[in-house]
C-alpha positions as CSV (number, residue, x, y, z in Angstrom):
1,D,-0.1,-0.3,0.0
2,T,1.4,3.2,-1.2
3,S,-1.3,5.5,-0.7
4,G,0.4,7.0,2.5
5,V,3.9,7.1,0.3
6,P,4.4,10.9,-1.3
7,N,4.9,11.1,-4.5
8,I,8.3,13.5,-6.4
9,T,6.7,16.3,-6.2
10,T,6.3,16.3,-2.6
11,F,10.0,15.9,-2.3
12,L,10.7,18.9,-4.4
13,D,8.0,20.6,-3.5
14,D,7.9,23.0,0.6
15,D,11.0,21.0,1.3
16,Y,9.4,17.8,2.5
17,L,12.7,16.3,3.5
18,Q,14.1,19.0,5.1
19,I,10.5,19.3,7.4
20,E,10.6,15.6,8.0
21,I,14.0,15.5,9.5
22,D,13.1,18.7,11.5
23,K,10.4,16.8,12.9
24,E,13.1,14.3,14.1
25,S,15.4,16.7,15.1
26,V,13.0,18.5,17.6
27,K,12.3,15.0,19.5
28,E,15.3,14.9,20.8
29,K,14.2,17.8,23.0
30,F,11.9,15.9,24.0
31,F,11.4,14.8,28.3
32,F,8.8,12.0,28.5
33,T,7.5,9.3,30.7
34,G,4.6,6.9,29.9
35,K,2.2,9.1,29.7
36,V,3.4,12.9,30.8
37,F,6.6,15.1,28.0
38,V,8.2,17.9,28.7
39,L,9.2,19.9,25.8
40,N,11.7,22.8,25.9
41,G,12.2,25.5,23.1
42,W,12.5,29.2,22.0
43,L,9.6,31.4,21.8
44,R,9.7,35.4,20.2
45,K,8.2,37.6,23.3
46,R,5.6,38.8,21.2
47,D,4.4,34.7,20.2
48,Y,4.1,33.8,24.2
49,T,0.9,35.0,24.7
50,Q,-0.4,33.2,21.6
51,L,1.0,29.8,22.4
52,S,-0.2,30.4,26.4
53,D,-3.5,30.8,25.0
54,I,-3.2,27.8,22.8
55,I,-1.9,25.6,25.8
56,G,-4.6,26.8,28.1
57,E,-7.5,25.5,25.6
58,Y,-6.0,22.3,27.8
59,K,-6.4,20.8,31.3
60,E,-3.9,18.5,30.6
61,A,-0.8,20.8,29.8
62,S,1.3,24.5,30.6
63,V,3.3,26.4,29.6
64,S,5.9,28.2,31.6
65,I,9.0,31.2,31.3
66,I,12.5,29.8,31.2
67,E,14.5,33.1,31.3
68,K,17.6,32.7,29.2
69,D,21.3,32.0,31.4
70,E,24.0,34.7,30.6
71,E,26.3,32.4,28.3
72,E,23.3,30.8,26.3
73,E,23.3,32.0,22.9
74,P,19.7,31.4,21.6
75,P,18.6,30.9,18.2
76,I,17.8,34.6,15.9
77,L,15.3,34.6,13.9
78,Y,15.0,37.5,11.0
79,N,12.2,39.8,10.7
80,N,13.3,41.2,7.4
81,N,10.1,42.9,4.8
82,R,9.4,41.5,1.5
83,L,12.2,42.9,-0.3
84,V,15.0,42.2,2.1
85,S,14.8,38.7,3.1
86,P,14.9,36.8,0.2
87,F,18.8,38.2,1.0
88,E,19.1,36.1,4.0
89,M,20.2,33.5,2.0
90,I,23.0,35.2,0.9
91,V,24.3,35.9,4.7
92,N,23.7,32.4,5.8
93,L,26.2,31.1,3.1
94,Y,28.6,33.1,5.7
95,S,27.5,33.0,9.1
96,P,24.8,34.4,10.2
97,P,24.5,37.6,13.3
98,N,24.2,35.9,16.2
99,A,21.6,37.4,18.9
100,K,23.6,40.0,20.1
101,E,24.9,41.7,16.4
102,I,23.6,43.6,14.3
103,D,21.5,42.0,11.2
104,P,23.4,42.9,8.5
105,T,21.0,41.9,5.4
106,P,19.4,45.1,4.9
107,I,22.6,47.2,4.5
108,L,23.7,43.9,2.4
109,M,20.6,44.7,0.0
110,P,21.0,47.1,-2.1
111,F,25.1,46.9,-2.0
112,Y,25.1,43.1,-3.3
113,A,22.0,44.0,-6.2
114,L,24.1,47.4,-7.2
115,F,27.2,45.1,-7.7
116,F,25.7,42.5,-9.0
117,G,24.3,45.1,-11.6
118,I,27.3,46.3,-12.2
119,C,29.5,43.1,-12.3
120,L,27.3,42.3,-15.0
121,T,26.0,45.5,-16.5
122,E,24.0,44.5,-19.8
123,A,20.5,45.7,-19.4
124,G,19.3,42.4,-22.0
125,Y,20.5,39.7,-19.5
126,G,18.7,41.7,-16.9
127,L,15.9,41.8,-18.5
128,V,16.3,37.4,-18.9
129,I,17.0,37.1,-15.4
130,A,14.1,39.2,-14.5
131,I,11.4,37.3,-16.6
132,A,12.5,34.0,-16.1
133,S,12.0,35.3,-12.5
134,I,8.7,36.1,-12.7
135,L,7.9,32.9,-14.8
136,G,9.4,30.3,-12.7
137,L,7.2,32.4,-9.4
138,V,4.0,32.7,-11.7
139,L,4.4,28.9,-12.9
140,L,5.9,27.1,-10.0
141,K,4.5,28.8,-7.0
142,P,7.2,28.2,-5.4
143,R,7.2,28.7,-1.1
144,N,10.1,28.4,1.3
145,G,12.9,28.8,0.1
146,M,13.1,28.4,-3.5
147,R,9.8,31.4,-3.5
148,K,13.3,33.4,-2.0
149,F,15.7,32.2,-4.4
150,L,13.8,33.0,-7.0
151,N,13.0,36.6,-5.8
152,L,16.4,36.9,-4.8
153,F,17.1,36.9,-8.6
154,L,14.2,39.2,-9.8
155,I,15.9,41.9,-7.8
156,L,18.9,41.1,-9.3
157,G,17.9,41.0,-12.6
158,V,16.2,44.4,-12.5
159,S,19.1,45.9,-11.0
160,T,20.9,44.2,-13.7
161,F,18.6,46.1,-16.3
162,V,18.9,49.6,-14.8
163,V,22.5,49.9,-14.5
164,G,22.9,48.7,-18.5
165,A,20.4,50.9,-19.4
166,L,21.8,53.9,-17.4
167,I,25.6,53.1,-19.0
168,G,24.2,51.9,-22.2
169,T,24.8,48.2,-23.2
170,V,21.4,46.0,-24.2
171,F,23.1,42.7,-25.4
172,G,26.0,43.8,-26.7
173,I,24.0,45.8,-29.5
174,N,26.6,48.9,-31.4
175,F,23.5,51.7,-31.6
176,D,26.0,53.6,-34.0
177,L,25.3,50.9,-36.6
178,L,21.3,50.4,-36.8
179,P,19.7,51.7,-39.8
180,E,18.1,54.7,-40.0
181,N,14.3,53.6,-39.7
182,L,15.7,52.0,-35.9
183,A,17.0,55.5,-35.2
184,W,14.5,55.9,-32.3
185,L,16.1,53.7,-30.2
186,R,19.7,55.5,-30.5
187,K,18.0,58.0,-29.5
188,A,16.0,56.3,-26.4
189,R,19.1,54.7,-25.3
190,Y,21.4,58.4,-25.1
191,S,18.4,59.8,-23.8
192,I,18.4,56.8,-20.8
193,M,22.9,56.5,-20.5
194,L,24.4,58.2,-18.1
195,F,28.0,57.2,-20.2
196,D,28.8,55.0,-22.4
197,S,30.9,52.3,-20.3
198,G,32.8,51.1,-23.7
199,K,34.2,54.7,-24.3
200,D,34.3,56.0,-20.8
201,V,36.1,53.6,-19.5
202,L,37.3,56.1,-16.3
203,T,34.7,57.0,-15.6
204,F,33.1,53.9,-15.1
205,F,36.3,52.8,-13.1
206,A,36.1,56.1,-11.1
207,V,32.7,55.1,-10.6
208,S,32.9,51.6,-9.2
209,L,36.2,52.8,-6.9
210,A,33.6,55.0,-5.0
211,L,31.1,52.9,-4.9
212,G,33.7,50.4,-3.0
213,V,34.7,53.5,-1.3
214,I,31.2,53.9,0.4
215,H,30.8,50.0,0.8
216,L,34.0,50.0,2.9
217,I,33.2,53.1,4.7
218,T,29.4,51.9,5.8
219,G,30.6,48.5,7.4
220,Y,33.8,50.3,9.4
221,I,31.3,52.7,10.5
222,I,28.7,49.8,11.3
223,K,31.6,47.9,13.6
224,M,32.1,51.4,15.8
225,Y,29.4,51.2,16.7
226,M,28.9,47.7,17.8
227,L,31.8,48.0,19.3
228,I,30.4,51.9,20.6
229,K,27.3,49.5,22.0
230,S,29.7,46.9,24.3
231,G,32.0,49.8,25.3
232,D,34.7,49.6,23.7
233,W,34.9,52.8,22.6
234,V,39.2,53.1,22.1
235,G,39.0,49.8,20.0
236,A,35.9,51.7,18.0
237,V,38.8,55.1,17.6
238,C,41.9,53.6,17.1
239,D,40.5,50.3,14.7
240,H,38.4,51.9,12.9
241,L,38.1,55.3,12.4
242,P,41.6,55.7,11.6
243,W,40.8,53.4,8.2
244,V,37.2,55.8,7.8
245,L,39.4,58.8,7.6
246,L,41.3,57.7,5.5
247,L,38.9,56.5,3.2
248,L,37.5,60.1,3.4
249,A,41.0,61.9,3.1
250,P,41.4,62.2,-1.1
251,A,38.1,63.0,-1.6
252,P,37.5,66.3,-1.7
253,K,40.6,66.8,-4.1
254,I,39.9,64.2,-6.3
255,L,36.5,65.5,-6.9
256,I,37.2,69.0,-7.3
257,K,39.3,67.5,-9.5
258,V,37.4,65.4,-11.9
259,L,34.4,67.1,-11.5
260,P,33.5,69.2,-13.7
261,A,32.8,72.8,-13.0
262,H,29.3,74.4,-14.2
263,E,27.6,77.7,-13.3
264,G,24.6,77.4,-10.5
265,L,24.3,78.1,-7.2
266,L,24.1,74.1,-6.0
267,N,27.3,73.5,-8.0
268,T,28.5,76.7,-5.5
269,L,26.9,75.1,-2.5
270,F,28.6,71.6,-3.6
271,Y,32.3,73.5,-3.7
272,V,32.3,75.4,-0.8
273,L,31.0,72.1,0.9
274,L,34.3,70.9,-0.5
275,A,37.0,73.3,0.2
276,L,35.7,73.1,4.3
277,L,36.1,69.6,4.6
278,E,39.2,69.4,3.1
279,P,40.8,72.0,6.0
280,V,38.5,69.4,8.8
281,L,40.4,66.0,7.5
282,E,44.0,67.7,7.6
283,S,43.6,68.9,11.3
284,P,46.0,68.3,13.1
285,W,43.5,66.1,15.4
286,V,42.8,63.5,12.2
287,S,46.5,64.0,11.8
288,T,47.0,62.8,15.8
289,I,44.0,60.1,15.2
290,L,45.1,58.9,11.8
291,R,48.7,58.2,13.1
292,L,47.3,56.8,16.5
293,G,46.0,54.1,14.1
294,P,48.8,52.1,14.3
295,L,49.6,52.9,17.7
296,C,46.2,51.1,18.8
297,F,47.5,47.6,16.8
298,K,50.8,47.1,18.0
299,F,50.2,47.7,21.6
300,P,46.9,47.3,22.3
301,L,46.8,46.2,26.1
302,L,47.9,49.6,26.9
303,L,45.8,51.5,25.0
304,R,42.4,49.2,25.0
305,L,40.4,50.2,29.3
306,P,39.2,47.5,30.9
307,K,35.7,47.3,29.5
308,S,33.0,44.6,30.6
309,Y,30.5,42.8,27.9
310,D,27.5,42.4,30.2
311,H,25.1,42.8,27.0
312,P,21.3,43.4,28.0
313,Q,19.2,40.2,27.7
314,H,18.2,39.4,24.1
315,S,14.3,39.7,23.7
316,V,13.3,35.9,23.4
317,R,11.5,34.1,26.5
318,R,12.2,30.4,26.8
319,C,9.5,27.9,27.6
320,N,8.0,24.4,28.5
321,A,5.2,22.9,27.6
């Protein structure tokens, strides 16, 4: 009798095998006798009331809270919107954050999508990826991991299409060789395009380099925030602030030389801002921090102050059921 045996479609859909494995793994956490069992588990604080109401419907069952020990590491549960959640797969490929760390997924999402588009720089390929992802979502109606996977490539396809359109690359077509009856395509391309990556190679290189610097600075700032939050002010100032200042230091001079001068109030204000920023970055206190940075790496025991790593309790409750 094979009536209770799932077919191959069931295995492929809804991650059937993984669900069954998880069910068997959970049984290891049960403490039971012939008629009584106890289940330990982690629960979000906001879900405790709902669980308590469900358990309360049964006279033979009860639920109680056990506050976590300081040394315990609670499991994490991402809390991202539909646009960001597909990128949780990328974070999990490396290492998911623990309960005391910042979730990097919302920060990773724009950079990953943008850099993916810059790597392909092809509007045609981006359109193909996006359409294929939409067809997969509509026709297959996947759930869980497969749905996130297709949503991820839908976002990456849109990003690739936008970047490719802005630099004028569509399936490698040379628009200058198009016949006159297709001249409107050439005009449409030039109306959207910011610059031609094939002709303005240095501009494309400069934009990519600037985005890379912004990415690095964002990472250093996040790390500084985490160190300051844990009480390690010296580590934040000595280990990471010098790198931020080092990356920012040449920006005013480079921008003043690279950017063309145009008339107008906004342009004047922009150059005034750059002129004000340059002496700040070259001031003595900034130079002192830059010189202090290597010292922090060389003599960490002399510069790091004693600190406590006592973190507040994580807002997760564990319950017995």
